[in-house]
Backbone as JSON, one array per atom type, in Angstrom:
{
  "sequence": "MKQLDIAEVAQRSGVPASTLRYYDEKGLIASIGRHGLRRMFDANVLERLALIALGRAAGFSLDEIARMFGPNGQPRIDRLMLTAKADELDRTIRNLSAMRDGLRHAAVCRAPSHMECPTFRRILGAAASGAIGGRKKKEKTPKPPVS",
  "N": [[0.86, -1.17, 0.0], [0.77, 2.07, -1.02], [1.9, 5.02, 0.46], [1.21, 8.45, 0.95], [2.46, 11.66, 1.74], [1.02, 14.62, 3.2], [1.77, 16.87, 1.72], [2.4, 15.79, -0.79], [-0.07, 14.72, -1.5], [-1.54, 17.08, -1.67], [-0.18, 18.32, -3.79], [-0.57, 16.5, -5.92], [-3.36, 16.34, -6.09], [-4.25, 18.94, -6.23], [-5.58, 20.11, -4.22], [-5.52, 22.3, -1.54], [-3.33, 21.99, 1.33], [-4.44, 22.9, 3.72], [-7.17, 22.55, 3.24], [-7.23, 19.8, 2.96], [-6.61, 19.06, 5.59], [-8.89, 20.07, 6.83], [-10.91, 18.49, 5.59], [-10.12, 16.05, 6.62], [-10.61, 16.45, 9.34], [-13.39, 16.69, 9.23], [-14.07, 14.17, 8.53], [-14.25, 13.37, 5.89], [-12.06, 12.46, 4.5], [-9.39, 10.3, 5.55], [-6.53, 10.38, 7.46], [-3.75, 8.15, 7.74], [-1.87, 8.08, 9.61], [1.16, 9.57, 10.88], [4.16, 11.08, 9.7], [6.68, 12.24, 11.22], [5.75, 15.51, 11.58], [3.97, 15.53, 9.55], [0.89, 14.62, 8.08], [-0.09, 11.43, 6.92], [-1.36, 9.67, 4.1], [-3.26, 7.07, 2.57], [-2.78, 6.03, -0.79], [-5.19, 5.82, -2.17], [-6.66, 7.99, -1.42], [-6.6, 9.96, -3.29], [-8.46, 9.27, -5.27], [-10.77, 9.43, -3.76], [-10.75, 12.16, -3.16], [-11.17, 13.12, -5.72], [-13.81, 12.28, -6.12], [-15.03, 13.84, -4.14], [-14.49, 16.38, -5.18], [-16.0, 16.24, -7.54], [-18.58, 16.04, -6.43], [-18.72, 18.54, -5.12], [-18.52, 20.24, -7.34], [-20.93, 19.65, -8.55], [-22.62, 20.83, -6.81], [-23.24, 19.79, -4.32], [-23.36, 19.79, -0.76], [-20.76, 19.6, 1.76], [-21.59, 17.96, 3.84], [-23.59, 16.45, 2.57], [-22.0, 15.13, 0.72], [-20.39, 13.64, 2.43], [-22.23, 11.76, 3.3], [-22.29, 10.17, 1.12], [-20.48, 8.2, 1.27], [-19.84, 4.99, 2.45], [-19.62, 3.19, 5.64], [-17.28, 1.74, 5.39], [-15.76, 3.35, 3.84], [-16.08, 3.19, 1.14], [-17.61, 4.36, -1.91], [-21.05, 5.11, -1.71], [-23.49, 5.94, -3.22], [-26.46, 7.67, -3.29], [-28.93, 7.22, -5.54], [-31.36, 8.54, -5.87], [-30.84, 10.98, -4.68], [-28.97, 11.96, -6.49], [-30.6, 12.25, -8.73], [-32.4, 14.19, -7.8], [-30.63, 16.35, -7.47], [-29.85, 16.71, -10.12], [-32.3, 17.51, -11.2], [-32.6, 19.92, -9.83], [-30.42, 21.31, -10.91], [-31.31, 21.46, -13.56], [-33.47, 23.26, -13.23], [-32.05, 25.52, -12.43], [-30.49, 25.98, -14.71], [-32.52, 26.57, -16.57], [-33.53, 28.95, -15.43], [-31.24, 30.61, -15.51], [-30.79, 30.65, -18.26], [-33.09, 31.96, -19.15], [-32.65, 34.43, -17.92], [-30.25, 35.21, -19.21], [-31.17, 35.38, -21.9], [-33.05, 37.42, -21.63], [-31.42, 39.57, -20.82], [-29.77, 39.82, -23.05], [-31.69, 40.62, -24.89], [-32.47, 43.07, -23.73], [-30.12, 44.48, -24.07], [-30.11, 45.13, -26.75], [-32.53, 46.25, -27.22], [-34.94, 48.4, -28.72], [-36.46, 50.21, -27.39], [-37.03, 53.45, -25.9], [-36.05, 53.64, -23.26], [-34.85, 51.27, -20.86], [-36.77, 50.8, -18.97], [-39.09, 51.13, -20.35], [-39.3, 48.95, -21.9], [-41.08, 46.07, -22.57], [-40.13, 43.41, -22.23], [-37.91, 43.75, -20.54], [-39.25, 44.74, -18.34], [-40.7, 42.46, -17.6], [-38.59, 40.84, -16.77], [-37.75, 42.31, -14.55], [-40.04, 42.02, -12.92], [-40.0, 39.23, -12.52], [-37.59, 38.97, -11.13], [-38.17, 40.46, -8.84], [-40.17, 38.91, -7.71], [-38.79, 36.71, -6.99], [-38.59, 34.62, -8.7], [-36.48, 34.43, -10.45], [-32.92, 34.75, -10.15], [-32.09, 33.58, -7.81], [-33.18, 34.19, -5.32], [-35.2, 33.01, -2.79], [-38.67, 32.44, -2.5], [-40.59, 33.63, 0.2], [-42.22, 31.55, 2.46], [-45.54, 31.58, 3.46], [-46.41, 31.79, 6.8], [-48.79, 30.06, 8.6], [-51.27, 31.75, 10.43], [-51.9, 31.56, 13.93], [-54.96, 30.21, 15.27], [-57.52, 32.41, 16.42], [-58.4, 32.72, 19.77]],
  "CA": [[0.0, 0.0, 0.0], [1.58, 3.28, -1.14], [1.5, 6.1, 1.34], [1.57, 9.79, 0.48], [2.34, 12.66, 2.8], [0.01, 15.64, 2.89], [2.28, 17.75, 0.66], [2.27, 15.08, -2.06], [-1.51, 14.65, -1.81], [-1.91, 18.43, -2.11], [0.41, 18.56, -5.11], [-1.2, 15.62, -6.93], [-4.81, 16.57, -6.2], [-4.57, 20.36, -6.41], [-6.35, 20.54, -3.05], [-4.57, 22.84, -0.56], [-3.13, 21.2, 2.56], [-5.41, 23.35, 4.73], [-8.44, 21.91, 2.92], [-7.06, 18.38, 3.3], [-6.74, 18.94, 7.05], [-10.31, 20.29, 7.14], [-11.63, 17.28, 5.17], [-9.75, 15.01, 7.58], [-11.35, 16.74, 10.58], [-14.82, 16.43, 8.98], [-14.27, 12.75, 8.26], [-14.39, 13.09, 4.46], [-10.89, 11.64, 4.21], [-8.78, 9.88, 6.82], [-5.09, 10.14, 7.45], [-3.45, 6.83, 8.29], [-0.8, 8.25, 10.58], [2.03, 10.73, 10.68], [5.6, 10.91, 9.53], [7.07, 13.5, 11.83], [4.56, 16.36, 11.76], [3.13, 15.46, 8.35], [-0.12, 13.56, 7.99], [0.12, 10.47, 5.84], [-2.61, 9.17, 3.54], [-3.2, 5.98, 1.61], [-2.85, 6.58, -2.15], [-6.57, 5.88, -2.67], [-7.26, 9.26, -1.04], [-6.72, 10.79, -4.5], [-9.74, 8.95, -5.89], [-11.8, 9.98, -2.87], [-10.74, 13.61, -3.37], [-11.8, 13.36, -7.02], [-15.26, 12.16, -5.89], [-15.44, 15.03, -3.38], [-14.46, 17.5, -6.13], [-17.16, 16.08, -8.42], [-19.75, 16.4, -5.64], [-18.72, 20.0, -4.92], [-18.82, 20.86, -8.64], [-22.37, 19.45, -8.8], [-23.38, 21.65, -5.88], [-23.55, 19.11, -3.07], [-22.66, 20.29, 0.43], [-19.82, 18.61, 2.3], [-22.35, 16.98, 4.62], [-24.21, 15.54, 1.61], [-20.93, 14.31, 0.16], [-19.98, 12.69, 3.48], [-23.21, 10.67, 3.33], [-22.11, 9.36, -0.09], [-19.48, 7.18, 1.55], [-20.26, 4.02, 3.45], [-18.75, 3.06, 6.81], [-15.99, 1.18, 4.97], [-15.09, 4.35, 3.03], [-16.4, 3.01, -0.27], [-18.75, 5.18, -2.35], [-22.4, 4.57, -1.56], [-24.16, 7.13, -3.72], [-27.91, 7.56, -3.37], [-29.35, 7.6, -6.89], [-32.44, 9.52, -5.77], [-30.2, 12.26, -4.39], [-28.4, 12.41, -7.75], [-31.71, 12.69, -9.58], [-32.9, 15.45, -7.25], [-29.64, 17.39, -7.79], [-29.95, 16.95, -11.56], [-33.51, 18.31, -11.39], [-32.28, 21.26, -9.34], [-29.56, 21.93, -11.92], [-32.17, 21.8, -14.7], [-34.18, 24.49, -12.9], [-31.07, 26.61, -12.44], [-30.15, 26.23, -16.11], [-33.67, 27.26, -17.19], [-33.57, 30.32, -14.91], [-30.11, 31.36, -16.03], [-31.01, 30.84, -19.69], [-34.09, 33.02, -19.29], [-31.98, 35.68, -17.56], [-29.34, 35.53, -20.31], [-31.93, 35.81, -23.06], [-33.62, 38.73, -21.32], [-30.36, 40.58, -20.82], [-29.37, 40.03, -24.45], [-32.75, 41.43, -25.5], [-32.39, 44.42, -23.17], [-28.94, 45.13, -24.61], [-30.36, 45.61, -28.12], [-33.92, 46.71, -27.31], [-35.08, 49.72, -29.35], [-37.28, 51.1, -26.55], [-36.26, 54.63, -25.49], [-35.34, 53.31, -22.03], [-35.12, 49.89, -20.46], [-38.01, 50.76, -18.19], [-40.2, 51.12, -21.3], [-39.23, 47.69, -22.64], [-41.91, 45.06, -21.91], [-39.32, 42.25, -21.85], [-37.13, 44.13, -19.37], [-40.2, 44.84, -17.22], [-40.97, 41.08, -17.16], [-37.41, 40.4, -16.01], [-37.85, 42.99, -13.25], [-41.09, 41.37, -12.15], [-39.54, 37.9, -12.13], [-36.56, 39.14, -10.09], [-38.83, 40.94, -7.63], [-40.95, 37.82, -7.12], [-37.91, 35.62, -6.58], [-38.63, 33.55, -9.69], [-35.13, 34.32, -10.98], [-31.93, 35.46, -9.35], [-31.65, 32.82, -6.66], [-33.86, 34.52, -4.08], [-36.32, 32.11, -2.56], [-39.9, 33.05, -2.02], [-40.91, 33.34, 1.59], [-43.46, 30.81, 2.64], [-46.41, 32.22, 4.46], [-46.62, 31.01, 8.01], [-50.19, 30.19, 8.98], [-51.49, 32.44, 11.71], [-52.62, 30.69, 14.87], [-56.38, 30.57, 15.41], [-57.84, 33.34, 17.5], [-59.2, 32.05, 20.8]],
  "C": [[0.91, 1.23, 0.0], [1.0, 4.36, -0.24], [2.02, 7.42, 0.79], [1.5, 10.75, 1.66], [1.43, 13.78, 2.3], [0.48, 16.57, 1.77], [2.13, 17.09, -0.71], [0.8, 14.96, -2.47], [-1.98, 16.02, -2.33], [-1.41, 18.7, -3.53], [-0.3, 17.74, -6.19], [-2.67, 15.95, -7.15], [-5.17, 18.01, -6.53], [-5.39, 20.92, -5.26], [-5.34, 21.07, -2.01], [-4.5, 21.99, 0.71], [-4.12, 21.61, 3.64], [-6.77, 22.71, 4.5], [-8.37, 20.42, 3.24], [-7.2, 18.17, 4.8], [-8.2, 19.11, 7.46], [-11.14, 19.06, 6.78], [-11.35, 16.14, 6.14], [-10.53, 15.2, 8.88], [-12.84, 16.44, 10.43], [-15.11, 14.96, 8.7], [-14.47, 12.41, 6.79], [-13.22, 12.25, 3.94], [-10.28, 11.26, 5.56], [-7.29, 9.67, 6.64], [-4.84, 8.79, 8.12], [-2.32, 6.89, 9.3], [-0.01, 9.5, 10.27], [3.45, 10.27, 10.45], [6.19, 12.22, 9.98], [5.8, 14.3, 12.09], [3.58, 16.25, 10.59], [2.13, 14.31, 8.42], [0.2, 12.69, 6.78], [-1.24, 9.92, 5.4], [-2.31, 7.98, 2.65], [-3.39, 6.61, 0.22], [-4.28, 6.66, -2.69], [-7.3, 7.16, -2.26], [-7.44, 10.15, -2.27], [-8.04, 10.53, -5.23], [-10.88, 9.53, -5.06], [-11.89, 11.5, -3.03], [-11.37, 13.97, -4.72], [-13.32, 13.26, -6.89], [-15.79, 13.37, -5.11], [-15.5, 16.24, -4.32], [-15.66, 17.44, -7.08], [-18.44, 16.48, -7.67], [-19.85, 17.9, -5.42], [-19.09, 20.72, -6.22], [-20.31, 20.74, -8.98], [-23.24, 20.24, -7.83], [-23.78, 20.97, -4.59], [-22.76, 19.75, -1.93], [-21.68, 19.21, 0.9], [-20.54, 17.56, 3.13], [-23.04, 15.98, 3.7], [-23.17, 14.59, 1.02], [-20.49, 13.26, 1.18], [-20.94, 11.5, 3.54], [-23.09, 9.76, 2.11], [-21.05, 8.28, 0.09], [-19.99, 6.27, 2.65], [-19.28, 3.96, 4.6], [-17.36, 2.52, 6.46], [-15.21, 2.16, 4.08], [-15.37, 4.24, 1.55], [-17.59, 3.88, -0.66], [-20.06, 4.41, -2.22], [-23.34, 5.72, -1.93], [-25.64, 6.86, -3.93], [-28.37, 8.1, -4.73], [-30.5, 8.61, -6.87], [-31.89, 10.92, -5.49], [-29.56, 12.83, -5.67], [-29.48, 12.94, -8.68], [-32.25, 14.03, -9.1], [-31.94, 16.59, -7.57], [-29.69, 17.72, -9.27], [-31.18, 17.79, -11.87], [-33.29, 19.75, -10.95], [-31.4, 22.01, -10.35], [-30.35, 22.31, -13.17], [-32.93, 23.1, -14.44], [-33.24, 25.7, -12.94], [-30.7, 26.98, -13.87], [-31.28, 26.98, -16.81], [-33.71, 28.73, -16.73], [-32.44, 31.17, -15.47], [-30.25, 31.61, -17.53], [-32.03, 31.95, -19.94], [-33.47, 34.39, -18.97], [-31.05, 36.12, -18.68], [-30.09, 36.08, -21.51], [-32.55, 37.19, -22.84], [-32.59, 39.83, -21.34], [-29.87, 40.86, -22.24], [-30.41, 40.9, -25.16], [-32.63, 42.88, -25.03], [-31.2, 45.18, -23.75], [-29.18, 45.71, -26.0], [-31.77, 46.17, -28.29], [-33.97, 48.14, -27.85], [-35.95, 50.68, -28.53], [-36.41, 52.27, -26.09], [-35.49, 54.42, -24.18], [-35.68, 51.86, -21.67], [-36.43, 49.78, -19.71], [-39.25, 50.77, -19.09], [-40.24, 49.83, -22.13], [-40.06, 46.64, -21.91], [-41.11, 43.83, -21.45], [-38.51, 42.56, -20.6], [-38.04, 44.23, -18.15], [-40.56, 43.45, -16.7], [-39.81, 40.54, -16.34], [-37.44, 41.03, -14.62], [-38.87, 42.31, -12.35], [-40.67, 39.99, -11.65], [-38.49, 38.0, -11.03], [-37.2, 39.57, -8.78], [-39.61, 39.83, -6.93], [-40.09, 36.67, -6.63], [-37.89, 34.47, -7.58], [-37.28, 33.36, -10.38], [-34.19, 35.05, -10.03], [-31.56, 34.77, -8.06], [-32.34, 33.15, -5.35], [-35.05, 33.62, -3.93], [-37.51, 32.88, -2.05], [-40.11, 32.68, -0.57], [-42.23, 32.59, 1.65], [-44.26, 31.5, 3.7], [-46.61, 31.26, 5.62], [-48.07, 31.17, 8.42], [-50.3, 30.87, 10.36], [-52.25, 31.49, 12.65], [-54.07, 31.16, 14.99], [-56.58, 31.51, 16.6], [-58.74, 32.64, 18.49], [-60.26, 32.96, 21.34]]
}
Protein backbone atom coordinates (compact mmCIF):
# COMPACT_ATOMS: atom_id res chain seq x y z
CA MET A 1 0.00 0.00 0.00
CA LYS A 2 1.58 3.28 -1.14
CA GLN A 3 1.50 6.10 1.34
CA LEU A 4 1.57 9.79 0.48
CA ASP A 5 2.34 12.66 2.80
CA ILE A 6 0.01 15.64 2.89
CA ALA A 7 2.28 17.75 0.66
CA GLU A 8 2.27 15.08 -2.06
CA VAL A 9 -1.51 14.65 -1.81
CA ALA A 10 -1.91 18.43 -2.11
CA GLN A 11 0.41 18.56 -5.11
CA ARG A 12 -1.20 15.62 -6.93
CA SER A 13 -4.81 16.57 -6.20
CA GLY A 14 -4.57 20.36 -6.41
CA VAL A 15 -6.35 20.54 -3.05
CA PRO A 16 -4.57 22.84 -0.56
CA ALA A 17 -3.13 21.20 2.56
CA SER A 18 -5.41 23.35 4.73
CA THR A 19 -8.44 21.91 2.92
CA LEU A 20 -7.06 18.38 3.30
CA ARG A 21 -6.74 18.94 7.05
CA TYR A 22 -10.31 20.29 7.14
CA TYR A 23 -11.63 17.28 5.17
CA ASP A 24 -9.75 15.01 7.58
CA GLU A 25 -11.35 16.74 10.58
CA LYS A 26 -14.82 16.43 8.98
CA GLY A 27 -14.27 12.75 8.26
CA LEU A 28 -14.39 13.09 4.46
CA ILE A 29 -10.89 11.64 4.21
CA ALA A 30 -8.78 9.88 6.82
CA SER A 31 -5.09 10.14 7.45
CA ILE A 32 -3.45 6.83 8.29
CA GLY A 33 -0.80 8.25 10.58
CA ARG A 34 2.03 10.73 10.68
CA HIS A 35 5.60 10.91 9.53
CA GLY A 36 7.07 13.50 11.83
CA LEU A 37 4.56 16.36 11.76
CA ARG A 38 3.13 15.46 8.35
CA ARG A 39 -0.12 13.56 7.99
CA MET A 40 0.12 10.47 5.84
CA PHE A 41 -2.61 9.17 3.54
CA ASP A 42 -3.20 5.98 1.61
CA ALA A 43 -2.85 6.58 -2.15
CA ASN A 44 -6.57 5.88 -2.67
CA VAL A 45 -7.26 9.26 -1.04
CA LEU A 46 -6.72 10.79 -4.50
CA GLU A 47 -9.74 8.95 -5.89
CA ARG A 48 -11.80 9.98 -2.87
CA LEU A 49 -10.74 13.61 -3.37
CA ALA A 50 -11.80 13.36 -7.02
CA LEU A 51 -15.26 12.16 -5.89
CA ILE A 52 -15.44 15.03 -3.38
CA ALA A 53 -14.46 17.50 -6.13
CA LEU A 54 -17.16 16.08 -8.42
CA GLY A 55 -19.75 16.40 -5.64
CA ARG A 56 -18.72 20.00 -4.92
CA ALA A 57 -18.82 20.86 -8.64
CA ALA A 58 -22.37 19.45 -8.80
CA GLY A 59 -23.38 21.65 -5.88
CA PHE A 60 -23.55 19.11 -3.07
CA SER A 61 -22.66 20.29 0.43
CA LEU A 62 -19.82 18.61 2.30
CA ASP A 63 -22.35 16.98 4.62
CA GLU A 64 -24.21 15.54 1.61
CA ILE A 65 -20.93 14.31 0.16
CA ALA A 66 -19.98 12.69 3.48
CA ARG A 67 -23.21 10.67 3.33
CA MET A 68 -22.11 9.36 -0.09
CA PHE A 69 -19.48 7.18 1.55
CA GLY A 70 -20.26 4.02 3.45
CA PRO A 71 -18.75 3.06 6.81
CA ASN A 72 -15.99 1.18 4.97
CA GLY A 73 -15.09 4.35 3.03
CA GLN A 74 -16.40 3.01 -0.27
CA PRO A 75 -18.75 5.18 -2.35
CA ARG A 76 -22.40 4.57 -1.56
CA ILE A 77 -24.16 7.13 -3.72
CA ASP A 78 -27.91 7.56 -3.37
CA ARG A 79 -29.35 7.60 -6.89
CA LEU A 80 -32.44 9.52 -5.77
CA MET A 81 -30.20 12.26 -4.39
CA LEU A 82 -28.40 12.41 -7.75
CA THR A 83 -31.71 12.69 -9.58
CA ALA A 84 -32.90 15.45 -7.25
CA LYS A 85 -29.64 17.39 -7.79
CA ALA A 86 -29.95 16.95 -11.56
CA ASP A 87 -33.51 18.31 -11.39
CA GLU A 88 -32.28 21.26 -9.34
CA LEU A 89 -29.56 21.93 -11.92
CA ASP A 90 -32.17 21.80 -14.70
CA ARG A 91 -34.18 24.49 -12.90
CA THR A 92 -31.07 26.61 -12.44
CA ILE A 93 -30.15 26.23 -16.11
CA ARG A 94 -33.67 27.26 -17.19
CA ASN A 95 -33.57 30.32 -14.91
CA LEU A 96 -30.11 31.36 -16.03
CA SER A 97 -31.01 30.84 -19.69
CA ALA A 98 -34.09 33.02 -19.29
CA MET A 99 -31.98 35.68 -17.56
CA ARG A 100 -29.34 35.53 -20.31
CA ASP A 101 -31.93 35.81 -23.06
CA GLY A 102 -33.62 38.73 -21.32
CA LEU A 103 -30.36 40.58 -20.82
CA ARG A 104 -29.37 40.03 -24.45
CA HIS A 105 -32.75 41.43 -25.50
CA ALA A 106 -32.39 44.42 -23.17
CA ALA A 107 -28.94 45.13 -24.61
CA VAL A 108 -30.36 45.61 -28.12
CA CYS A 109 -33.92 46.71 -27.31
CA ARG A 110 -35.08 49.72 -29.35
CA ALA A 111 -37.28 51.10 -26.55
CA PRO A 112 -36.26 54.63 -25.49
CA SER A 113 -35.34 53.31 -22.03
CA HIS A 114 -35.12 49.89 -20.46
CA MET A 115 -38.01 50.76 -18.19
CA GLU A 116 -40.20 51.12 -21.30
CA CYS A 117 -39.23 47.69 -22.64
CA PRO A 118 -41.91 45.06 -21.91
CA THR A 119 -39.32 42.25 -21.85
CA PHE A 120 -37.13 44.13 -19.37
CA ARG A 121 -40.20 44.84 -17.22
CA ARG A 122 -40.97 41.08 -17.16
CA ILE A 123 -37.41 40.40 -16.01
CA LEU A 124 -37.85 42.99 -13.25
CA GLY A 125 -41.09 41.37 -12.15
CA ALA A 126 -39.54 37.90 -12.13
CA ALA A 127 -36.56 39.14 -10.09
CA ALA A 128 -38.83 40.94 -7.63
CA SER A 129 -40.95 37.82 -7.12
CA GLY A 130 -37.91 35.62 -6.58
CA ALA A 131 -38.63 33.55 -9.69
CA ILE A 132 -35.13 34.32 -10.98
CA GLY A 133 -31.93 35.46 -9.35
CA GLY A 134 -31.65 32.82 -6.66
CA ARG A 135 -33.86 34.52 -4.08
CA LYS A 136 -36.32 32.11 -2.56
CA LYS A 137 -39.90 33.05 -2.02
CA LYS A 138 -40.91 33.34 1.59
CA GLU A 139 -43.46 30.81 2.64
CA LYS A 140 -46.41 32.22 4.46
CA THR A 141 -46.62 31.01 8.01
CA PRO A 142 -50.19 30.19 8.98
CA LYS A 143 -51.49 32.44 11.71
CA PRO A 144 -52.62 30.69 14.87
CA PRO A 145 -56.38 30.57 15.41
CA VAL A 146 -57.84 33.34 17.50
CA SER A 147 -59.20 32.05 20.80
